[in-house]
N, C-alpha and C positions, 0 to 999 in steps of 0.2 A: 649439914648433909646426910643422913639416916645411912650408914652401910651394911650391908649383912654379913656374918661372916658365909666361908664355907659350908658348915655344916648346917646354916641357920636356911640355905639357899636350899641345900639338899632336903632337908626337911619338909620344906615348903613345897616342893616338887614330889616326893613321896605323898604329901596333904592328896594331893590331886590323882596320885597312881596307886589305889587303893589295891586291897586283895575283895574277891566277895564276901558282903557285909556290909557291915553300916559304910558312911561317907567317910568317919574320923578314922576306918581303920579295920584288922582284925580284934574281936574281942580276945579277954588273958582267957589262956586257957583250949584257944582253938589252934587246929594244928594247923601248921603251915603247906596250902598243898603244893603240891608236885610240881617240876617243870611244866611236865607233860601236858595236864590238867589246868593249869596257872592261865587267864586270861582275862582282859579288864574287865569287872562288873558293871550289868545293867545298871547299879547305882551310884558309879562313878565318873568322873570330870575331868579328863584330862587339864592340867594346867595350859598347857598349849591353848585347846580348845575354849577354855574358858576366856580368854586374852581375847583369842580374836573374836568370841562373840561379843566380849562388851568393842573392842576396835568397830566393830561392823553395826553392831547397835545403838551405839551413842550418837555418832554422826547418820544412822539413818534415821533414828527418832527426830531430833531435831532438824537437820533439814528439809525432813520429809514432812513434820509441822508447819514449818515456813511454809514449803511451796505448794500444798494442798490448801490451805490457808489465803493463800496468794489467787493459786487457780479459785476457788470459791468468790473472793473479793470479785476477778473481775470478771467471773458467770454473771454474780449478781446487779452488778455496779455499769458492766461496761458493755454485756452484749445486751443489746434492748429488744431482741423480740428470741423467744422463750422459744426452740426448737426441740426433737426427738432428741436429735445428738446429745443435745444440752441436757435431760434429764439423763441420757442414761452414764454422762459424764461428772454430773454432780454423783447418781447413786454411787460408783465408781470409786470417787474421791472421797466420800463419807465411807465405805469401807476397809479403803485402804487407813482412812484417819480412825475408827475405831480399834482396830488390828494394829496401829503405832502405839495407840494407849496399853498396849497389853505387854510391850515389850520391857517395857523397867520391873513389871512384874516374872516376867522370865528370865532376865539379868538376877534377880533377885532370889530365884528359884535355884538358879543354877548355882550362887554362890552358898547358897543355904543348905544344899542337899537334902538330906534325911529330915530335917529340923522347920521345915515348913510349921510355921504357925498361923496363918493366915486361915485354918482348916480347910477340909479337904471339899467341903462345898462350893466354896467361893473359887477354889482352884480349879474345880471343873468347871465352874461358871468363865473364871477366863481362859481355859482351854477351850471351852464351846465359842466363843467371842475369837478364839482366835481360827480356830480351823473355817468357822462360820464363814468369818471377813476375808480368808483367803480364798476358799474356792469359791465365793461370792465375787469373788474381782476376778478370776476365773473366767466365772457362765459372765456376767457382764464386759469383760473384755471383749467376750466373743460375742454377743450380742451387738457391740457397738462397731465392732466388723460388719457380721452380717445387714446392720441396719446401711452402712457405705454401699458395702457390695448391692442390695436392693435397690438404692437409690442412684445407681451406676449404672447397672445394668438395666434396670426395668423404671427409668424414669418417669413414664408415664404411669405407671400402674403402682408404682411408690407411692404418688398423691393418696391412695385408698389406703394403702396398707400402713402407713405410715403416721403417725400422731403422737403428742406429746401426751395424750390421755393413754391411747395404746403400749406410749414405751412407761409409763407409771406405771399398767397394769401388769407388763414384762417384767418390771424390776421387782415388783411386790410376791409377784410368783417363785421368780427364782430367788429372794430371799427367803420366804417360809419353805421353799423346797430344803434350801442347803439348811438351816436351823433344824428341820423337822429332822434330817437326815444325819446330821451331826451330832445333834442333842443328843441321841438316844445310846448313839456310840462313844463319845467324849465319858458319858458320866458312868462305863463301864471298860475305861482303861489300865485302871488300877485295883491292885488287889491289896485287902488292910493286911497290913503289919503291925500292929499294935501299936504302939504310940510313933512310928515313925511314917513322915507323911515326905510324900514326894509329887513335887508338880512340873509339867514342864516334858519330865522322863521317866525313864524307868518303869516304861511301860510293862503291865505284867505279861508271861511267855502267853497269855490265851488271847494275846488283843492279837499278836503276831498268828495264832494259830488259822485266825478268820478270814479263810477265801475269798469271799463277800464282800469286808471292807477293802482289802488292799485292792480285788478287782472292782470295784467301783470308783476306788481316787486312782486308779490309771486308767480305765475308761473313760472317767470326766479329763484326766487328762490329755490322755493319745486323742480323743474325739473332739476336743477343744483346739489341739493344735492343727488337726487334719483342716478341720472347718474354717480355719484363720488365714492357713495356706493356701487355703482353696481362695476364697477371696480377695487375700491380699495379694495372690496373681493376675485373675480376673480385673482386678481394679488397675493395678500395674498398665495390665495390655489396655485397659480402655484410656486411661488419660497418658500413655504415650501417644496414641494415636490424636489428642489431645495438643501435644508439643509441636505438631507441626504447622498449627495456628502463632502467629507471633503473639496475636493478642492473650493469650493466654498459657504461652508459654512456661513461665516464671511460676503463674500460679497452680500447674499443672507440675512443674516439678517441685515445688514447695510442700504440693500434697504427697505425693509419691517420697518424699522422704517421712512426711507421717506414718502413713501407712505402715511404710518399712521399719519406722523404729517401733510402731507398737509390735507388732510382729518381731523383732528382735527381740525385745526386751521381755514378751513370755515368755519364749523359746530360753534364752539366758537365763534367766532366774528362775522357769520352772523348773527344766528337764535335768538337771542331776539332781537335786532333788527326788524326784520321780524312779527315776534309773536308782537312785542310791535306796529309795523304800522298797524295790524290787530286791532289788540284791540281797538286802536286810533279811528280809520276806523268807526268801530260799535260803541263807545263812542260819536263821530260828528254827525252819523247820527241814532241817540236815539235806536240802537239795543239793549247798555250798557245801564243801567241808569247812568246820569250823574255825579254820587255822585264820581263816577271812573273815573271824568277826571284828575283830579289834580297828583293822581300817578299815572293811567297810561301817561301822559303828562309828568312827568317827567322821567318814563321807557325809552320813546321816546329820551329822550337827553343823557339820559345815556347810551341808547344801543350803541347809534348813536356813543359815543365817545368808543367804544369795538369793535364796525367793523372797524372803523378807524385804531385800531391798527393791523390790518390785512397789512396794508403797511409794517410795520416795522417789522412782523413775517416772509412776504414770504424773504425780505430780510437778515434778519439773517440766515432763514431754506437755500436759495439759496447759500450765501455766504458759509455756512461753508461746503455745499455739494460740492462746485465749489474748497475749499480748502481742500477736504480729494483727489479730481481729480488731482490739484497738484501734493499732494504727491505720486499719482501714476504714475508706468513708463510708464504704456499705456494710456493715456489720449485718444486716438480716441476708447478703447472699455468702458474707465470709461464715453466718453459722450457722448454716444448714445442716454442710455435712464434715464439720470439721475440717475446712478448709481445702474440699473437694468439690470441685465446681459442677453446677448441678446437671446443667447438660452435657456427661460426658461423652456418650453413645453418638 
């Protein structure tokens, strides 16, 4: 068994607690910054954060791929009738799966620091995939929730408003909008620093001064959360009426658990990140005191790991839902609204 000496452990810790400059430490001849001005560089990663990221991302990647693959298998081989709700879920799982494939590169980027050797263009491509699929997943989750709301609140009108083709068009529009908005911003996240190249972190100060960028991200999150909360509450109230009937009590109760689980997954995964994003923007623009820089930056990195758990939780949730459909003798009824009875009003 390999045992590290006390000096080696301290050296490893110092590697992840570097002064402003490069990831490998202060260059020879540079003056040591004063205690008052010393703070964590935007180019450095704490050892504890690096370890936490690996502890979260490795299981997320493995378990997420497994359950997303099983959920897709259930869709294509167990659900006999393709519905609009199925279209949205397949799109969501696909976006989550693509984001999962960027996680190994994100871990590698944190470990390499400024020695990212896969090229700045490839880095920008990965970052684009990362953010496109994150916010694409958010918007598709909203579409699923709104689709359920329409089916429950307006059961007769929904027949003309909802169809697999219309759902496909909506998914395509969401993807194009998010890709266009993200690709234009992501390619300007980093500044040229000679031979130093970073990926997934160390964004330029100019990035954090863009009010429009932060406003857009926060608006997407808050508006999506409000829409999902409204739709979920309305759906639950409608389903509670069904509990009065013994024939649909079990099915309605199960449906309520599904919609509540979807909402809680969204709020738990994405709320911390968007809160930390806003706070870090305040620090970078001197709205908050600079003494909060280090803890808020750590908050951003940790909350981003939590946000990526959504890719895994979505797969688990919908796999279990589709598995329940497979046990049902009536796949057509089960597949209409993802375990929500058709005539809930």
